[in-house]
C-alpha positions in Angstrom: -2.7 112.3 -0.5 -4.9 110.4 1.9 -6.6 107.1 0.8 -9.5 108.1 3.0 -10.4 107.4 6.6 -9.7 104.0 8.0 -11.2 103.0 11.4 -9.4 100.4 13.5 -11.1 98.7 16.4 -9.0 97.3 19.2 -6.5 100.0 18.3 -4.8 99.8 21.7 -3.9 96.1 21.3 -0.8 94.4 19.9 -2.2 94.0 16.4 -4.3 97.2 16.4 -1.3 99.4 17.2 0.7 97.9 14.4 -2.2 98.1 11.9 -2.7 101.8 12.8 1.0 102.6 12.2 1.1 100.6 8.9 -2.1 102.2 7.6 -0.9 105.7 8.4 2.3 104.9 6.5 0.3 103.7 3.5 -1.6 106.9 3.3 -4.7 106.4 5.3 -6.2 108.8 7.8 -6.5 106.5 10.8 -9.0 106.7 13.6 -8.6 104.1 16.4 -11.3 102.9 18.8 -11.0 100.7 21.9 -12.4 100.4 25.5 -9.4 102.5 26.6 -6.1 103.8 25.3 -7.3 104.8 21.9 -8.4 108.0 20.2 -12.1 107.1 20.5 -13.5 105.0 23.3 -16.2 102.6 22.1 -17.9 99.5 23.4 -18.8 97.5 20.3 -21.3 95.3 22.2 -23.5 98.5 22.4 -25.2 98.4 19.0 -26.5 102.0 19.1 -23.2 103.4 20.2 -21.4 101.5 17.5 -23.8 102.7 14.8 -23.6 106.3 15.8 -19.8 106.3 16.3 -19.1 104.7 12.9 -21.6 107.1 11.3 -19.9 110.1 12.8 -16.4 109.0 11.7 -17.6 107.9 8.2 -14.6 105.7 7.4 -14.1 104.2 3.9 -13.0 101.0 5.5 -12.7 99.4 8.9 -10.1 96.9 10.2 -11.7 95.0 13.1 -9.0 93.8 15.5 -11.0 94.0 18.8 -11.7 90.6 20.3 -12.0 88.5 23.4 -8.8 86.5 23.0 -8.4 84.7 26.3 -8.8 81.2 25.0 -9.0 79.5 28.4 -11.1 82.3 29.9 -13.7 81.8 27.1 -14.5 78.4 28.5 -15.7 79.9 31.7 -17.1 83.1 30.3 -18.5 82.0 26.9 -21.4 84.5 27.2 -19.0 87.4 27.5 -16.8 86.0 24.7 -19.9 85.6 22.5 -20.9 89.2 23.1 -17.5 90.5 22.2 -16.6 88.1 19.4 -20.1 87.4 18.0 -22.6 90.2 18.8 -20.1 93.1 18.5 -18.9 91.9 15.2 -22.5 91.9 13.9 -23.0 95.4 15.3 -19.9 96.6 13.5 -20.9 95.0 10.2 -24.4 96.5 10.4 -22.9 99.9 11.0 -20.5 99.5 8.1 -23.3 98.4 5.8 -25.3 101.5 6.7 -22.6 103.9 5.5 -21.1 101.7 2.7 -17.8 101.0 4.5 -15.6 98.0 3.7 -15.0 95.7 6.7 -11.8 93.6 7.2 -12.2 91.4 10.3 -9.6 89.2 12.0 -10.5 85.6 12.8 -8.7 82.5 13.8 -7.5 79.0 13.1 -9.6 77.9 16.2 -12.7 77.7 13.9 -11.2 74.3 12.8 -10.9 71.2 14.9 -7.3 70.4 13.9 -8.1 66.9 12.7 -6.9 67.6 9.1 -3.5 66.3 8.3 -1.1 66.3 5.3 -2.1 69.7 4.0 -3.0 73.2 5.3 -6.6 74.2 6.0 -8.0 76.2 3.1 -10.8 78.7 3.0 -13.2 76.1 1.6 -12.7 73.6 4.3 -15.6 73.0 6.8 -15.3 74.6 10.2 -15.7 72.7 13.4 -14.4 74.6 16.5 -13.4 72.6 19.5 -14.0 75.2 22.3 -15.7 78.3 23.3 -13.2 80.7 21.8 -13.5 79.1 18.3 -17.3 79.0 18.6 -17.6 82.7 19.4 -15.1 83.7 16.7 -17.1 81.6 14.1 -20.3 83.3 15.4 -18.6 86.6 14.6 -17.8 85.4 11.1 -21.4 84.4 10.5 -22.8 87.6 11.9 -20.6 89.7 9.6 -21.6 87.7 6.6 -25.2 88.1 7.4 -25.0 91.9 7.9 -22.9 93.2 5.1 -21.7 92.2 1.6 -18.4 94.2 1.4 -16.4 92.3 4.0 -13.3 90.2 4.4 -12.8 87.6 7.2 -9.0 87.3 7.6 -8.2 84.1 9.5 -4.8 83.9 11.0 -2.9 81.7 13.4 -0.3 81.7 16.2 -0.1 85.5 16.2 3.0 87.2 17.8 4.3 90.7 17.9 6.0 93.5 19.9 5.1 95.1 22.1 2.7 92.8 23.8 2.4 89.3 25.3 3.0 86.4 23.0 4.6 83.0 22.9 8.0 84.2 21.7 8.1 86.8 24.4 7.4 84.2 27.1 10.0 81.8 25.7 12.7 84.5 25.4 12.2 85.4 29.0 12.0 81.8 30.2 15.1 80.8 28.2 17.2 83.7 29.5 16.1 83.0 33.1 16.4 79.2 33.1 18.7 78.1 30.3 16.4 75.1 29.6 12.8 74.7 28.6 10.4 72.0 27.5 8.1 72.7 24.5 5.4 70.6 22.8 6.0 68.8 19.5 2.4 67.6 18.8 0.9 71.0 18.0 1.7 72.3 14.5 0.7 75.6 13.0 1.6 78.7 11.0 3.2 81.3 13.2 2.2 84.8 12.1 4.1 88.1 12.9 1.9 91.1 13.4 4.2 93.1 11.1 3.3 90.7 8.2 -0.4 90.4 9.1 -0.9 94.1 9.6 0.3 94.9 6.1 -2.0 92.2 4.7 -5.0 93.7 6.5 -4.1 97.2 5.2 -3.9 95.9 1.7 -7.3 94.1 2.1 -8.8 97.4 3.3 -8.2 98.9 -0.1 -8.8 95.7 -2.1 -11.9 94.2 -3.7 -11.8 90.6 -2.6 -14.6 89.5 -0.3 -15.4 86.6 1.9 -13.0 84.4 3.9 -9.2 84.6 3.3 -6.4 82.9 5.2 -3.7 85.2 6.2 -1.1 83.3 8.2 2.7 83.1 8.1 4.0 80.9 5.3 5.1 77.3 6.1 4.5 75.3 9.3 6.2 74.2 12.4 5.6 72.9 15.9 5.8 75.0 19.0 9.1 73.2 19.7 10.5 74.0 16.2 9.4 77.7 16.6 11.2 77.9 20.0 14.4 76.4 18.6 14.4 78.8 15.7 13.6 81.7 18.0 16.6 81.0 20.2 18.9 80.4 17.2 18.1 83.8 15.7 18.3 85.5 19.0 21.7 84.0 19.7 20.6 82.3 22.9 22.1 79.0 24.1 19.1 77.3 25.6 18.3 73.6 25.8 14.9 73.0 24.3 13.5 69.6 25.4 10.7 67.9 23.7 7.4 67.2 25.3 3.7 66.8 24.3 0.4 68.5 25.1 -0.5 66.0 27.8 2.2 67.7 30.0 0.2 71.0 29.8 -3.4 70.4 30.6 -5.4 73.6 30.1 -9.1 74.4 30.3 -9.6 74.9 26.6 -8.8 72.4 23.9 -6.4 73.4 21.2 -6.4 72.2 17.6 -3.4 70.0 17.1 -3.1 71.1 13.4 -3.4 74.9 12.8 -1.6 75.2 9.5 -3.4 77.7 7.2 -2.9 78.5 3.5 -4.9 80.4 1.0 -6.4 79.1 -2.2 -7.5 82.6 -3.3 -4.2 84.3 -4.1 -5.2 84.7 -7.8 -8.3 86.6 -6.6 -6.2 89.1 -4.5 -5.7 87.3 -1.2 -2.3 88.3 0.3 0.3 85.6 0.7 2.4 86.2 3.8 6.2 85.6 4.0 7.6 82.5 5.7 7.2 82.3 9.5 11.0 82.4 10.0 11.0 85.9 8.4 8.4 86.8 10.9 10.7 85.7 13.8 13.5 87.8 12.3 11.2 90.8 12.1 10.0 90.3 15.6 13.5 90.1 17.1 14.6 93.1 15.2 11.7 95.1 16.7 12.7 93.9 20.2 16.4 94.5 19.6 17.1 90.8 20.4 18.4 89.7 17.0 21.9 88.2 17.1 
């Protein structure tokens, strides 16, 4: 028996594909939208098209995975990033409000400045994005909250999955090709596997909690520690040298501390497994697990 119709935006992307599969397995009738490669083609920056498409599908809930995710590109194209991450999220929220659909939207650790130390960021901590990507994602959060009441903002961090481009994929390729890599130790976060996040999003779609929730992999590590664990589980003998972020100057600033945890578990916020379990799941998907 179907739980109802679930609309997934960004359905052709790494997270959207996984969410669609997990939602279908959970009993939802899934409809996916994207700019291409999905069942329904939809430009969410077009408010009228968004409203009419959502009204024609009449979903019970929406999982909003579509986003401008090029962190460095956002510094040069903030207007475009704002249209996709900010305006489009408001358009979708307004369309959901019009038909009474629940909205679950994915956001990011980049809404924080990374200056907090000693404990994870919680939902009640003040936001202070460092760069354009974080500003535009925060604008999307605010637009959603202003347009509808039945919403969840699911913030996550250091997302990786398969198939698709992600840090583990890059490091596995680099390690196999070179046998030695250098990875930063001064950026710490909560790596999150799409397989864990997707299931959390699907559960939130049928839940009742509203507002902001943090949905990142359990625990914390540096990019260096993540790489060491990745190679260990993959059975690769690769030298992982330590370096820091000054060796990799990039257009967009990154928060040095991206550890997220939830203070809302008793209200129904999902708690994701440890990030190491995510690495294992990722490698099993790829067929690279030792």
